[in-house]
N, C-alpha and C positions, 0 to 999 in steps of 0.2 A: 420409425425412426430411429436409428443407433443411438446406443450411449456418447453423452460429450465424453471427448477424449483433454483428459486434463495432465499434465505433464509440470512437475516440479524437479526444480535441479538449480545446485549453486550457482551464482551470476556469481562469474569470473570477473576477479578485479575489484576495485573500489568503487562504491557506487554512490552518489553526493546527490540532496537534494536542498534546490535551490528555490526561494520565495523571498520577497520584500525585501530583497536585498541583505539575504540573512542566508546560510548553511544551517539545514534545519537538520542535517540529515548525514552522516559518513560511514557509509561499513564495508566492509571484506567479506562480511557475510551474510550479504542478501541472499534471498533465493529468487528465480527466475521461475515466471506459471504462465505455462502456455497453453490457452484454451482453444479447441476448433481451431478455425482462419484469425482468431483476433491476433494483433501483437502482441509480441511477450509483456505481462507486468511483473516491475522489481518491486519486492517487497522486501522490507525492513524491518529485522529483530530491532525490538521497542526499546533495549537496552541503547543502541547506537540513534533513535531521534531523539531531539531535544523538546524532551515532554511538555515541559513549560511553556513551547508557542502552541500548544494545543489548546482546545476545549471541546469537550464532550458533546455533540450535537443531539438531537431529537432521532434527526431521521435514520431510518432504520431499510433495507431492502432486502427480499431473499432472491439467493439463487438456487435453481433449483441442484445445481452442482455439488455448487459451496458451502451451501446455508445460508444463517441471518448474517449481514454486516451492518454494524456500528459505524456510525462518522465522527471526523472531528471536522471543526473549523480551525483554521491558522489565524492566530495572532496574530499580523507582522506589523510592524511599522507605521506602512502606508495603509492601516484599518485590516477589518479581518478581513478574510477570504474565505467563503462558508463554501461547510462539506468539501472539502481539500481534499479528506485523506479517509479510505477506508477501511476496512478489519474485520477480519473472521474469528471471533475468539473462541467459539463451539464451531468449529466448521464440518462437514460432511467428510465421511471418513475419504473421499476422493482427495481429500483438498488439506487435511491433518495436518499436514507439516508448515503452511502457514498461521496457525493457530496464534493469535497474540500479535503478526506480524502486520506492518503497516504498511499502505500501498497511496499513491498519491497520484490525482491527476493531473495527469502535462498537460493540458490546457492550465492549469492553475498553479503549476509548481514546474522547475525545470527537474526532470532527471535525469540524468548521466552519469557515464561511467569515467572515471578520471586516471 
């Protein structure tokens, strides 16, 4: 089995994340990560995310290509949306550019280009 291909490039345009009736991220500096046959994932720089809405989770997971991920819950008006956000604080070399960036599960938040 060959090495899984990861490509990271600037995500063109302005991207927003909406959930629980609020915009919790808006960025012109997002990154688009494409891995194998998966749909591209948009990663947001932390300074463009309303971190006050995020609470660190105990959950972690490991990707053989990106490293160990940490998770956040979103504190929305409607209640807590559990493990809706993930981040790689110290990713493996192939994914070094996304260090500290945040990505949102699209079944728990709306991620779109505006």
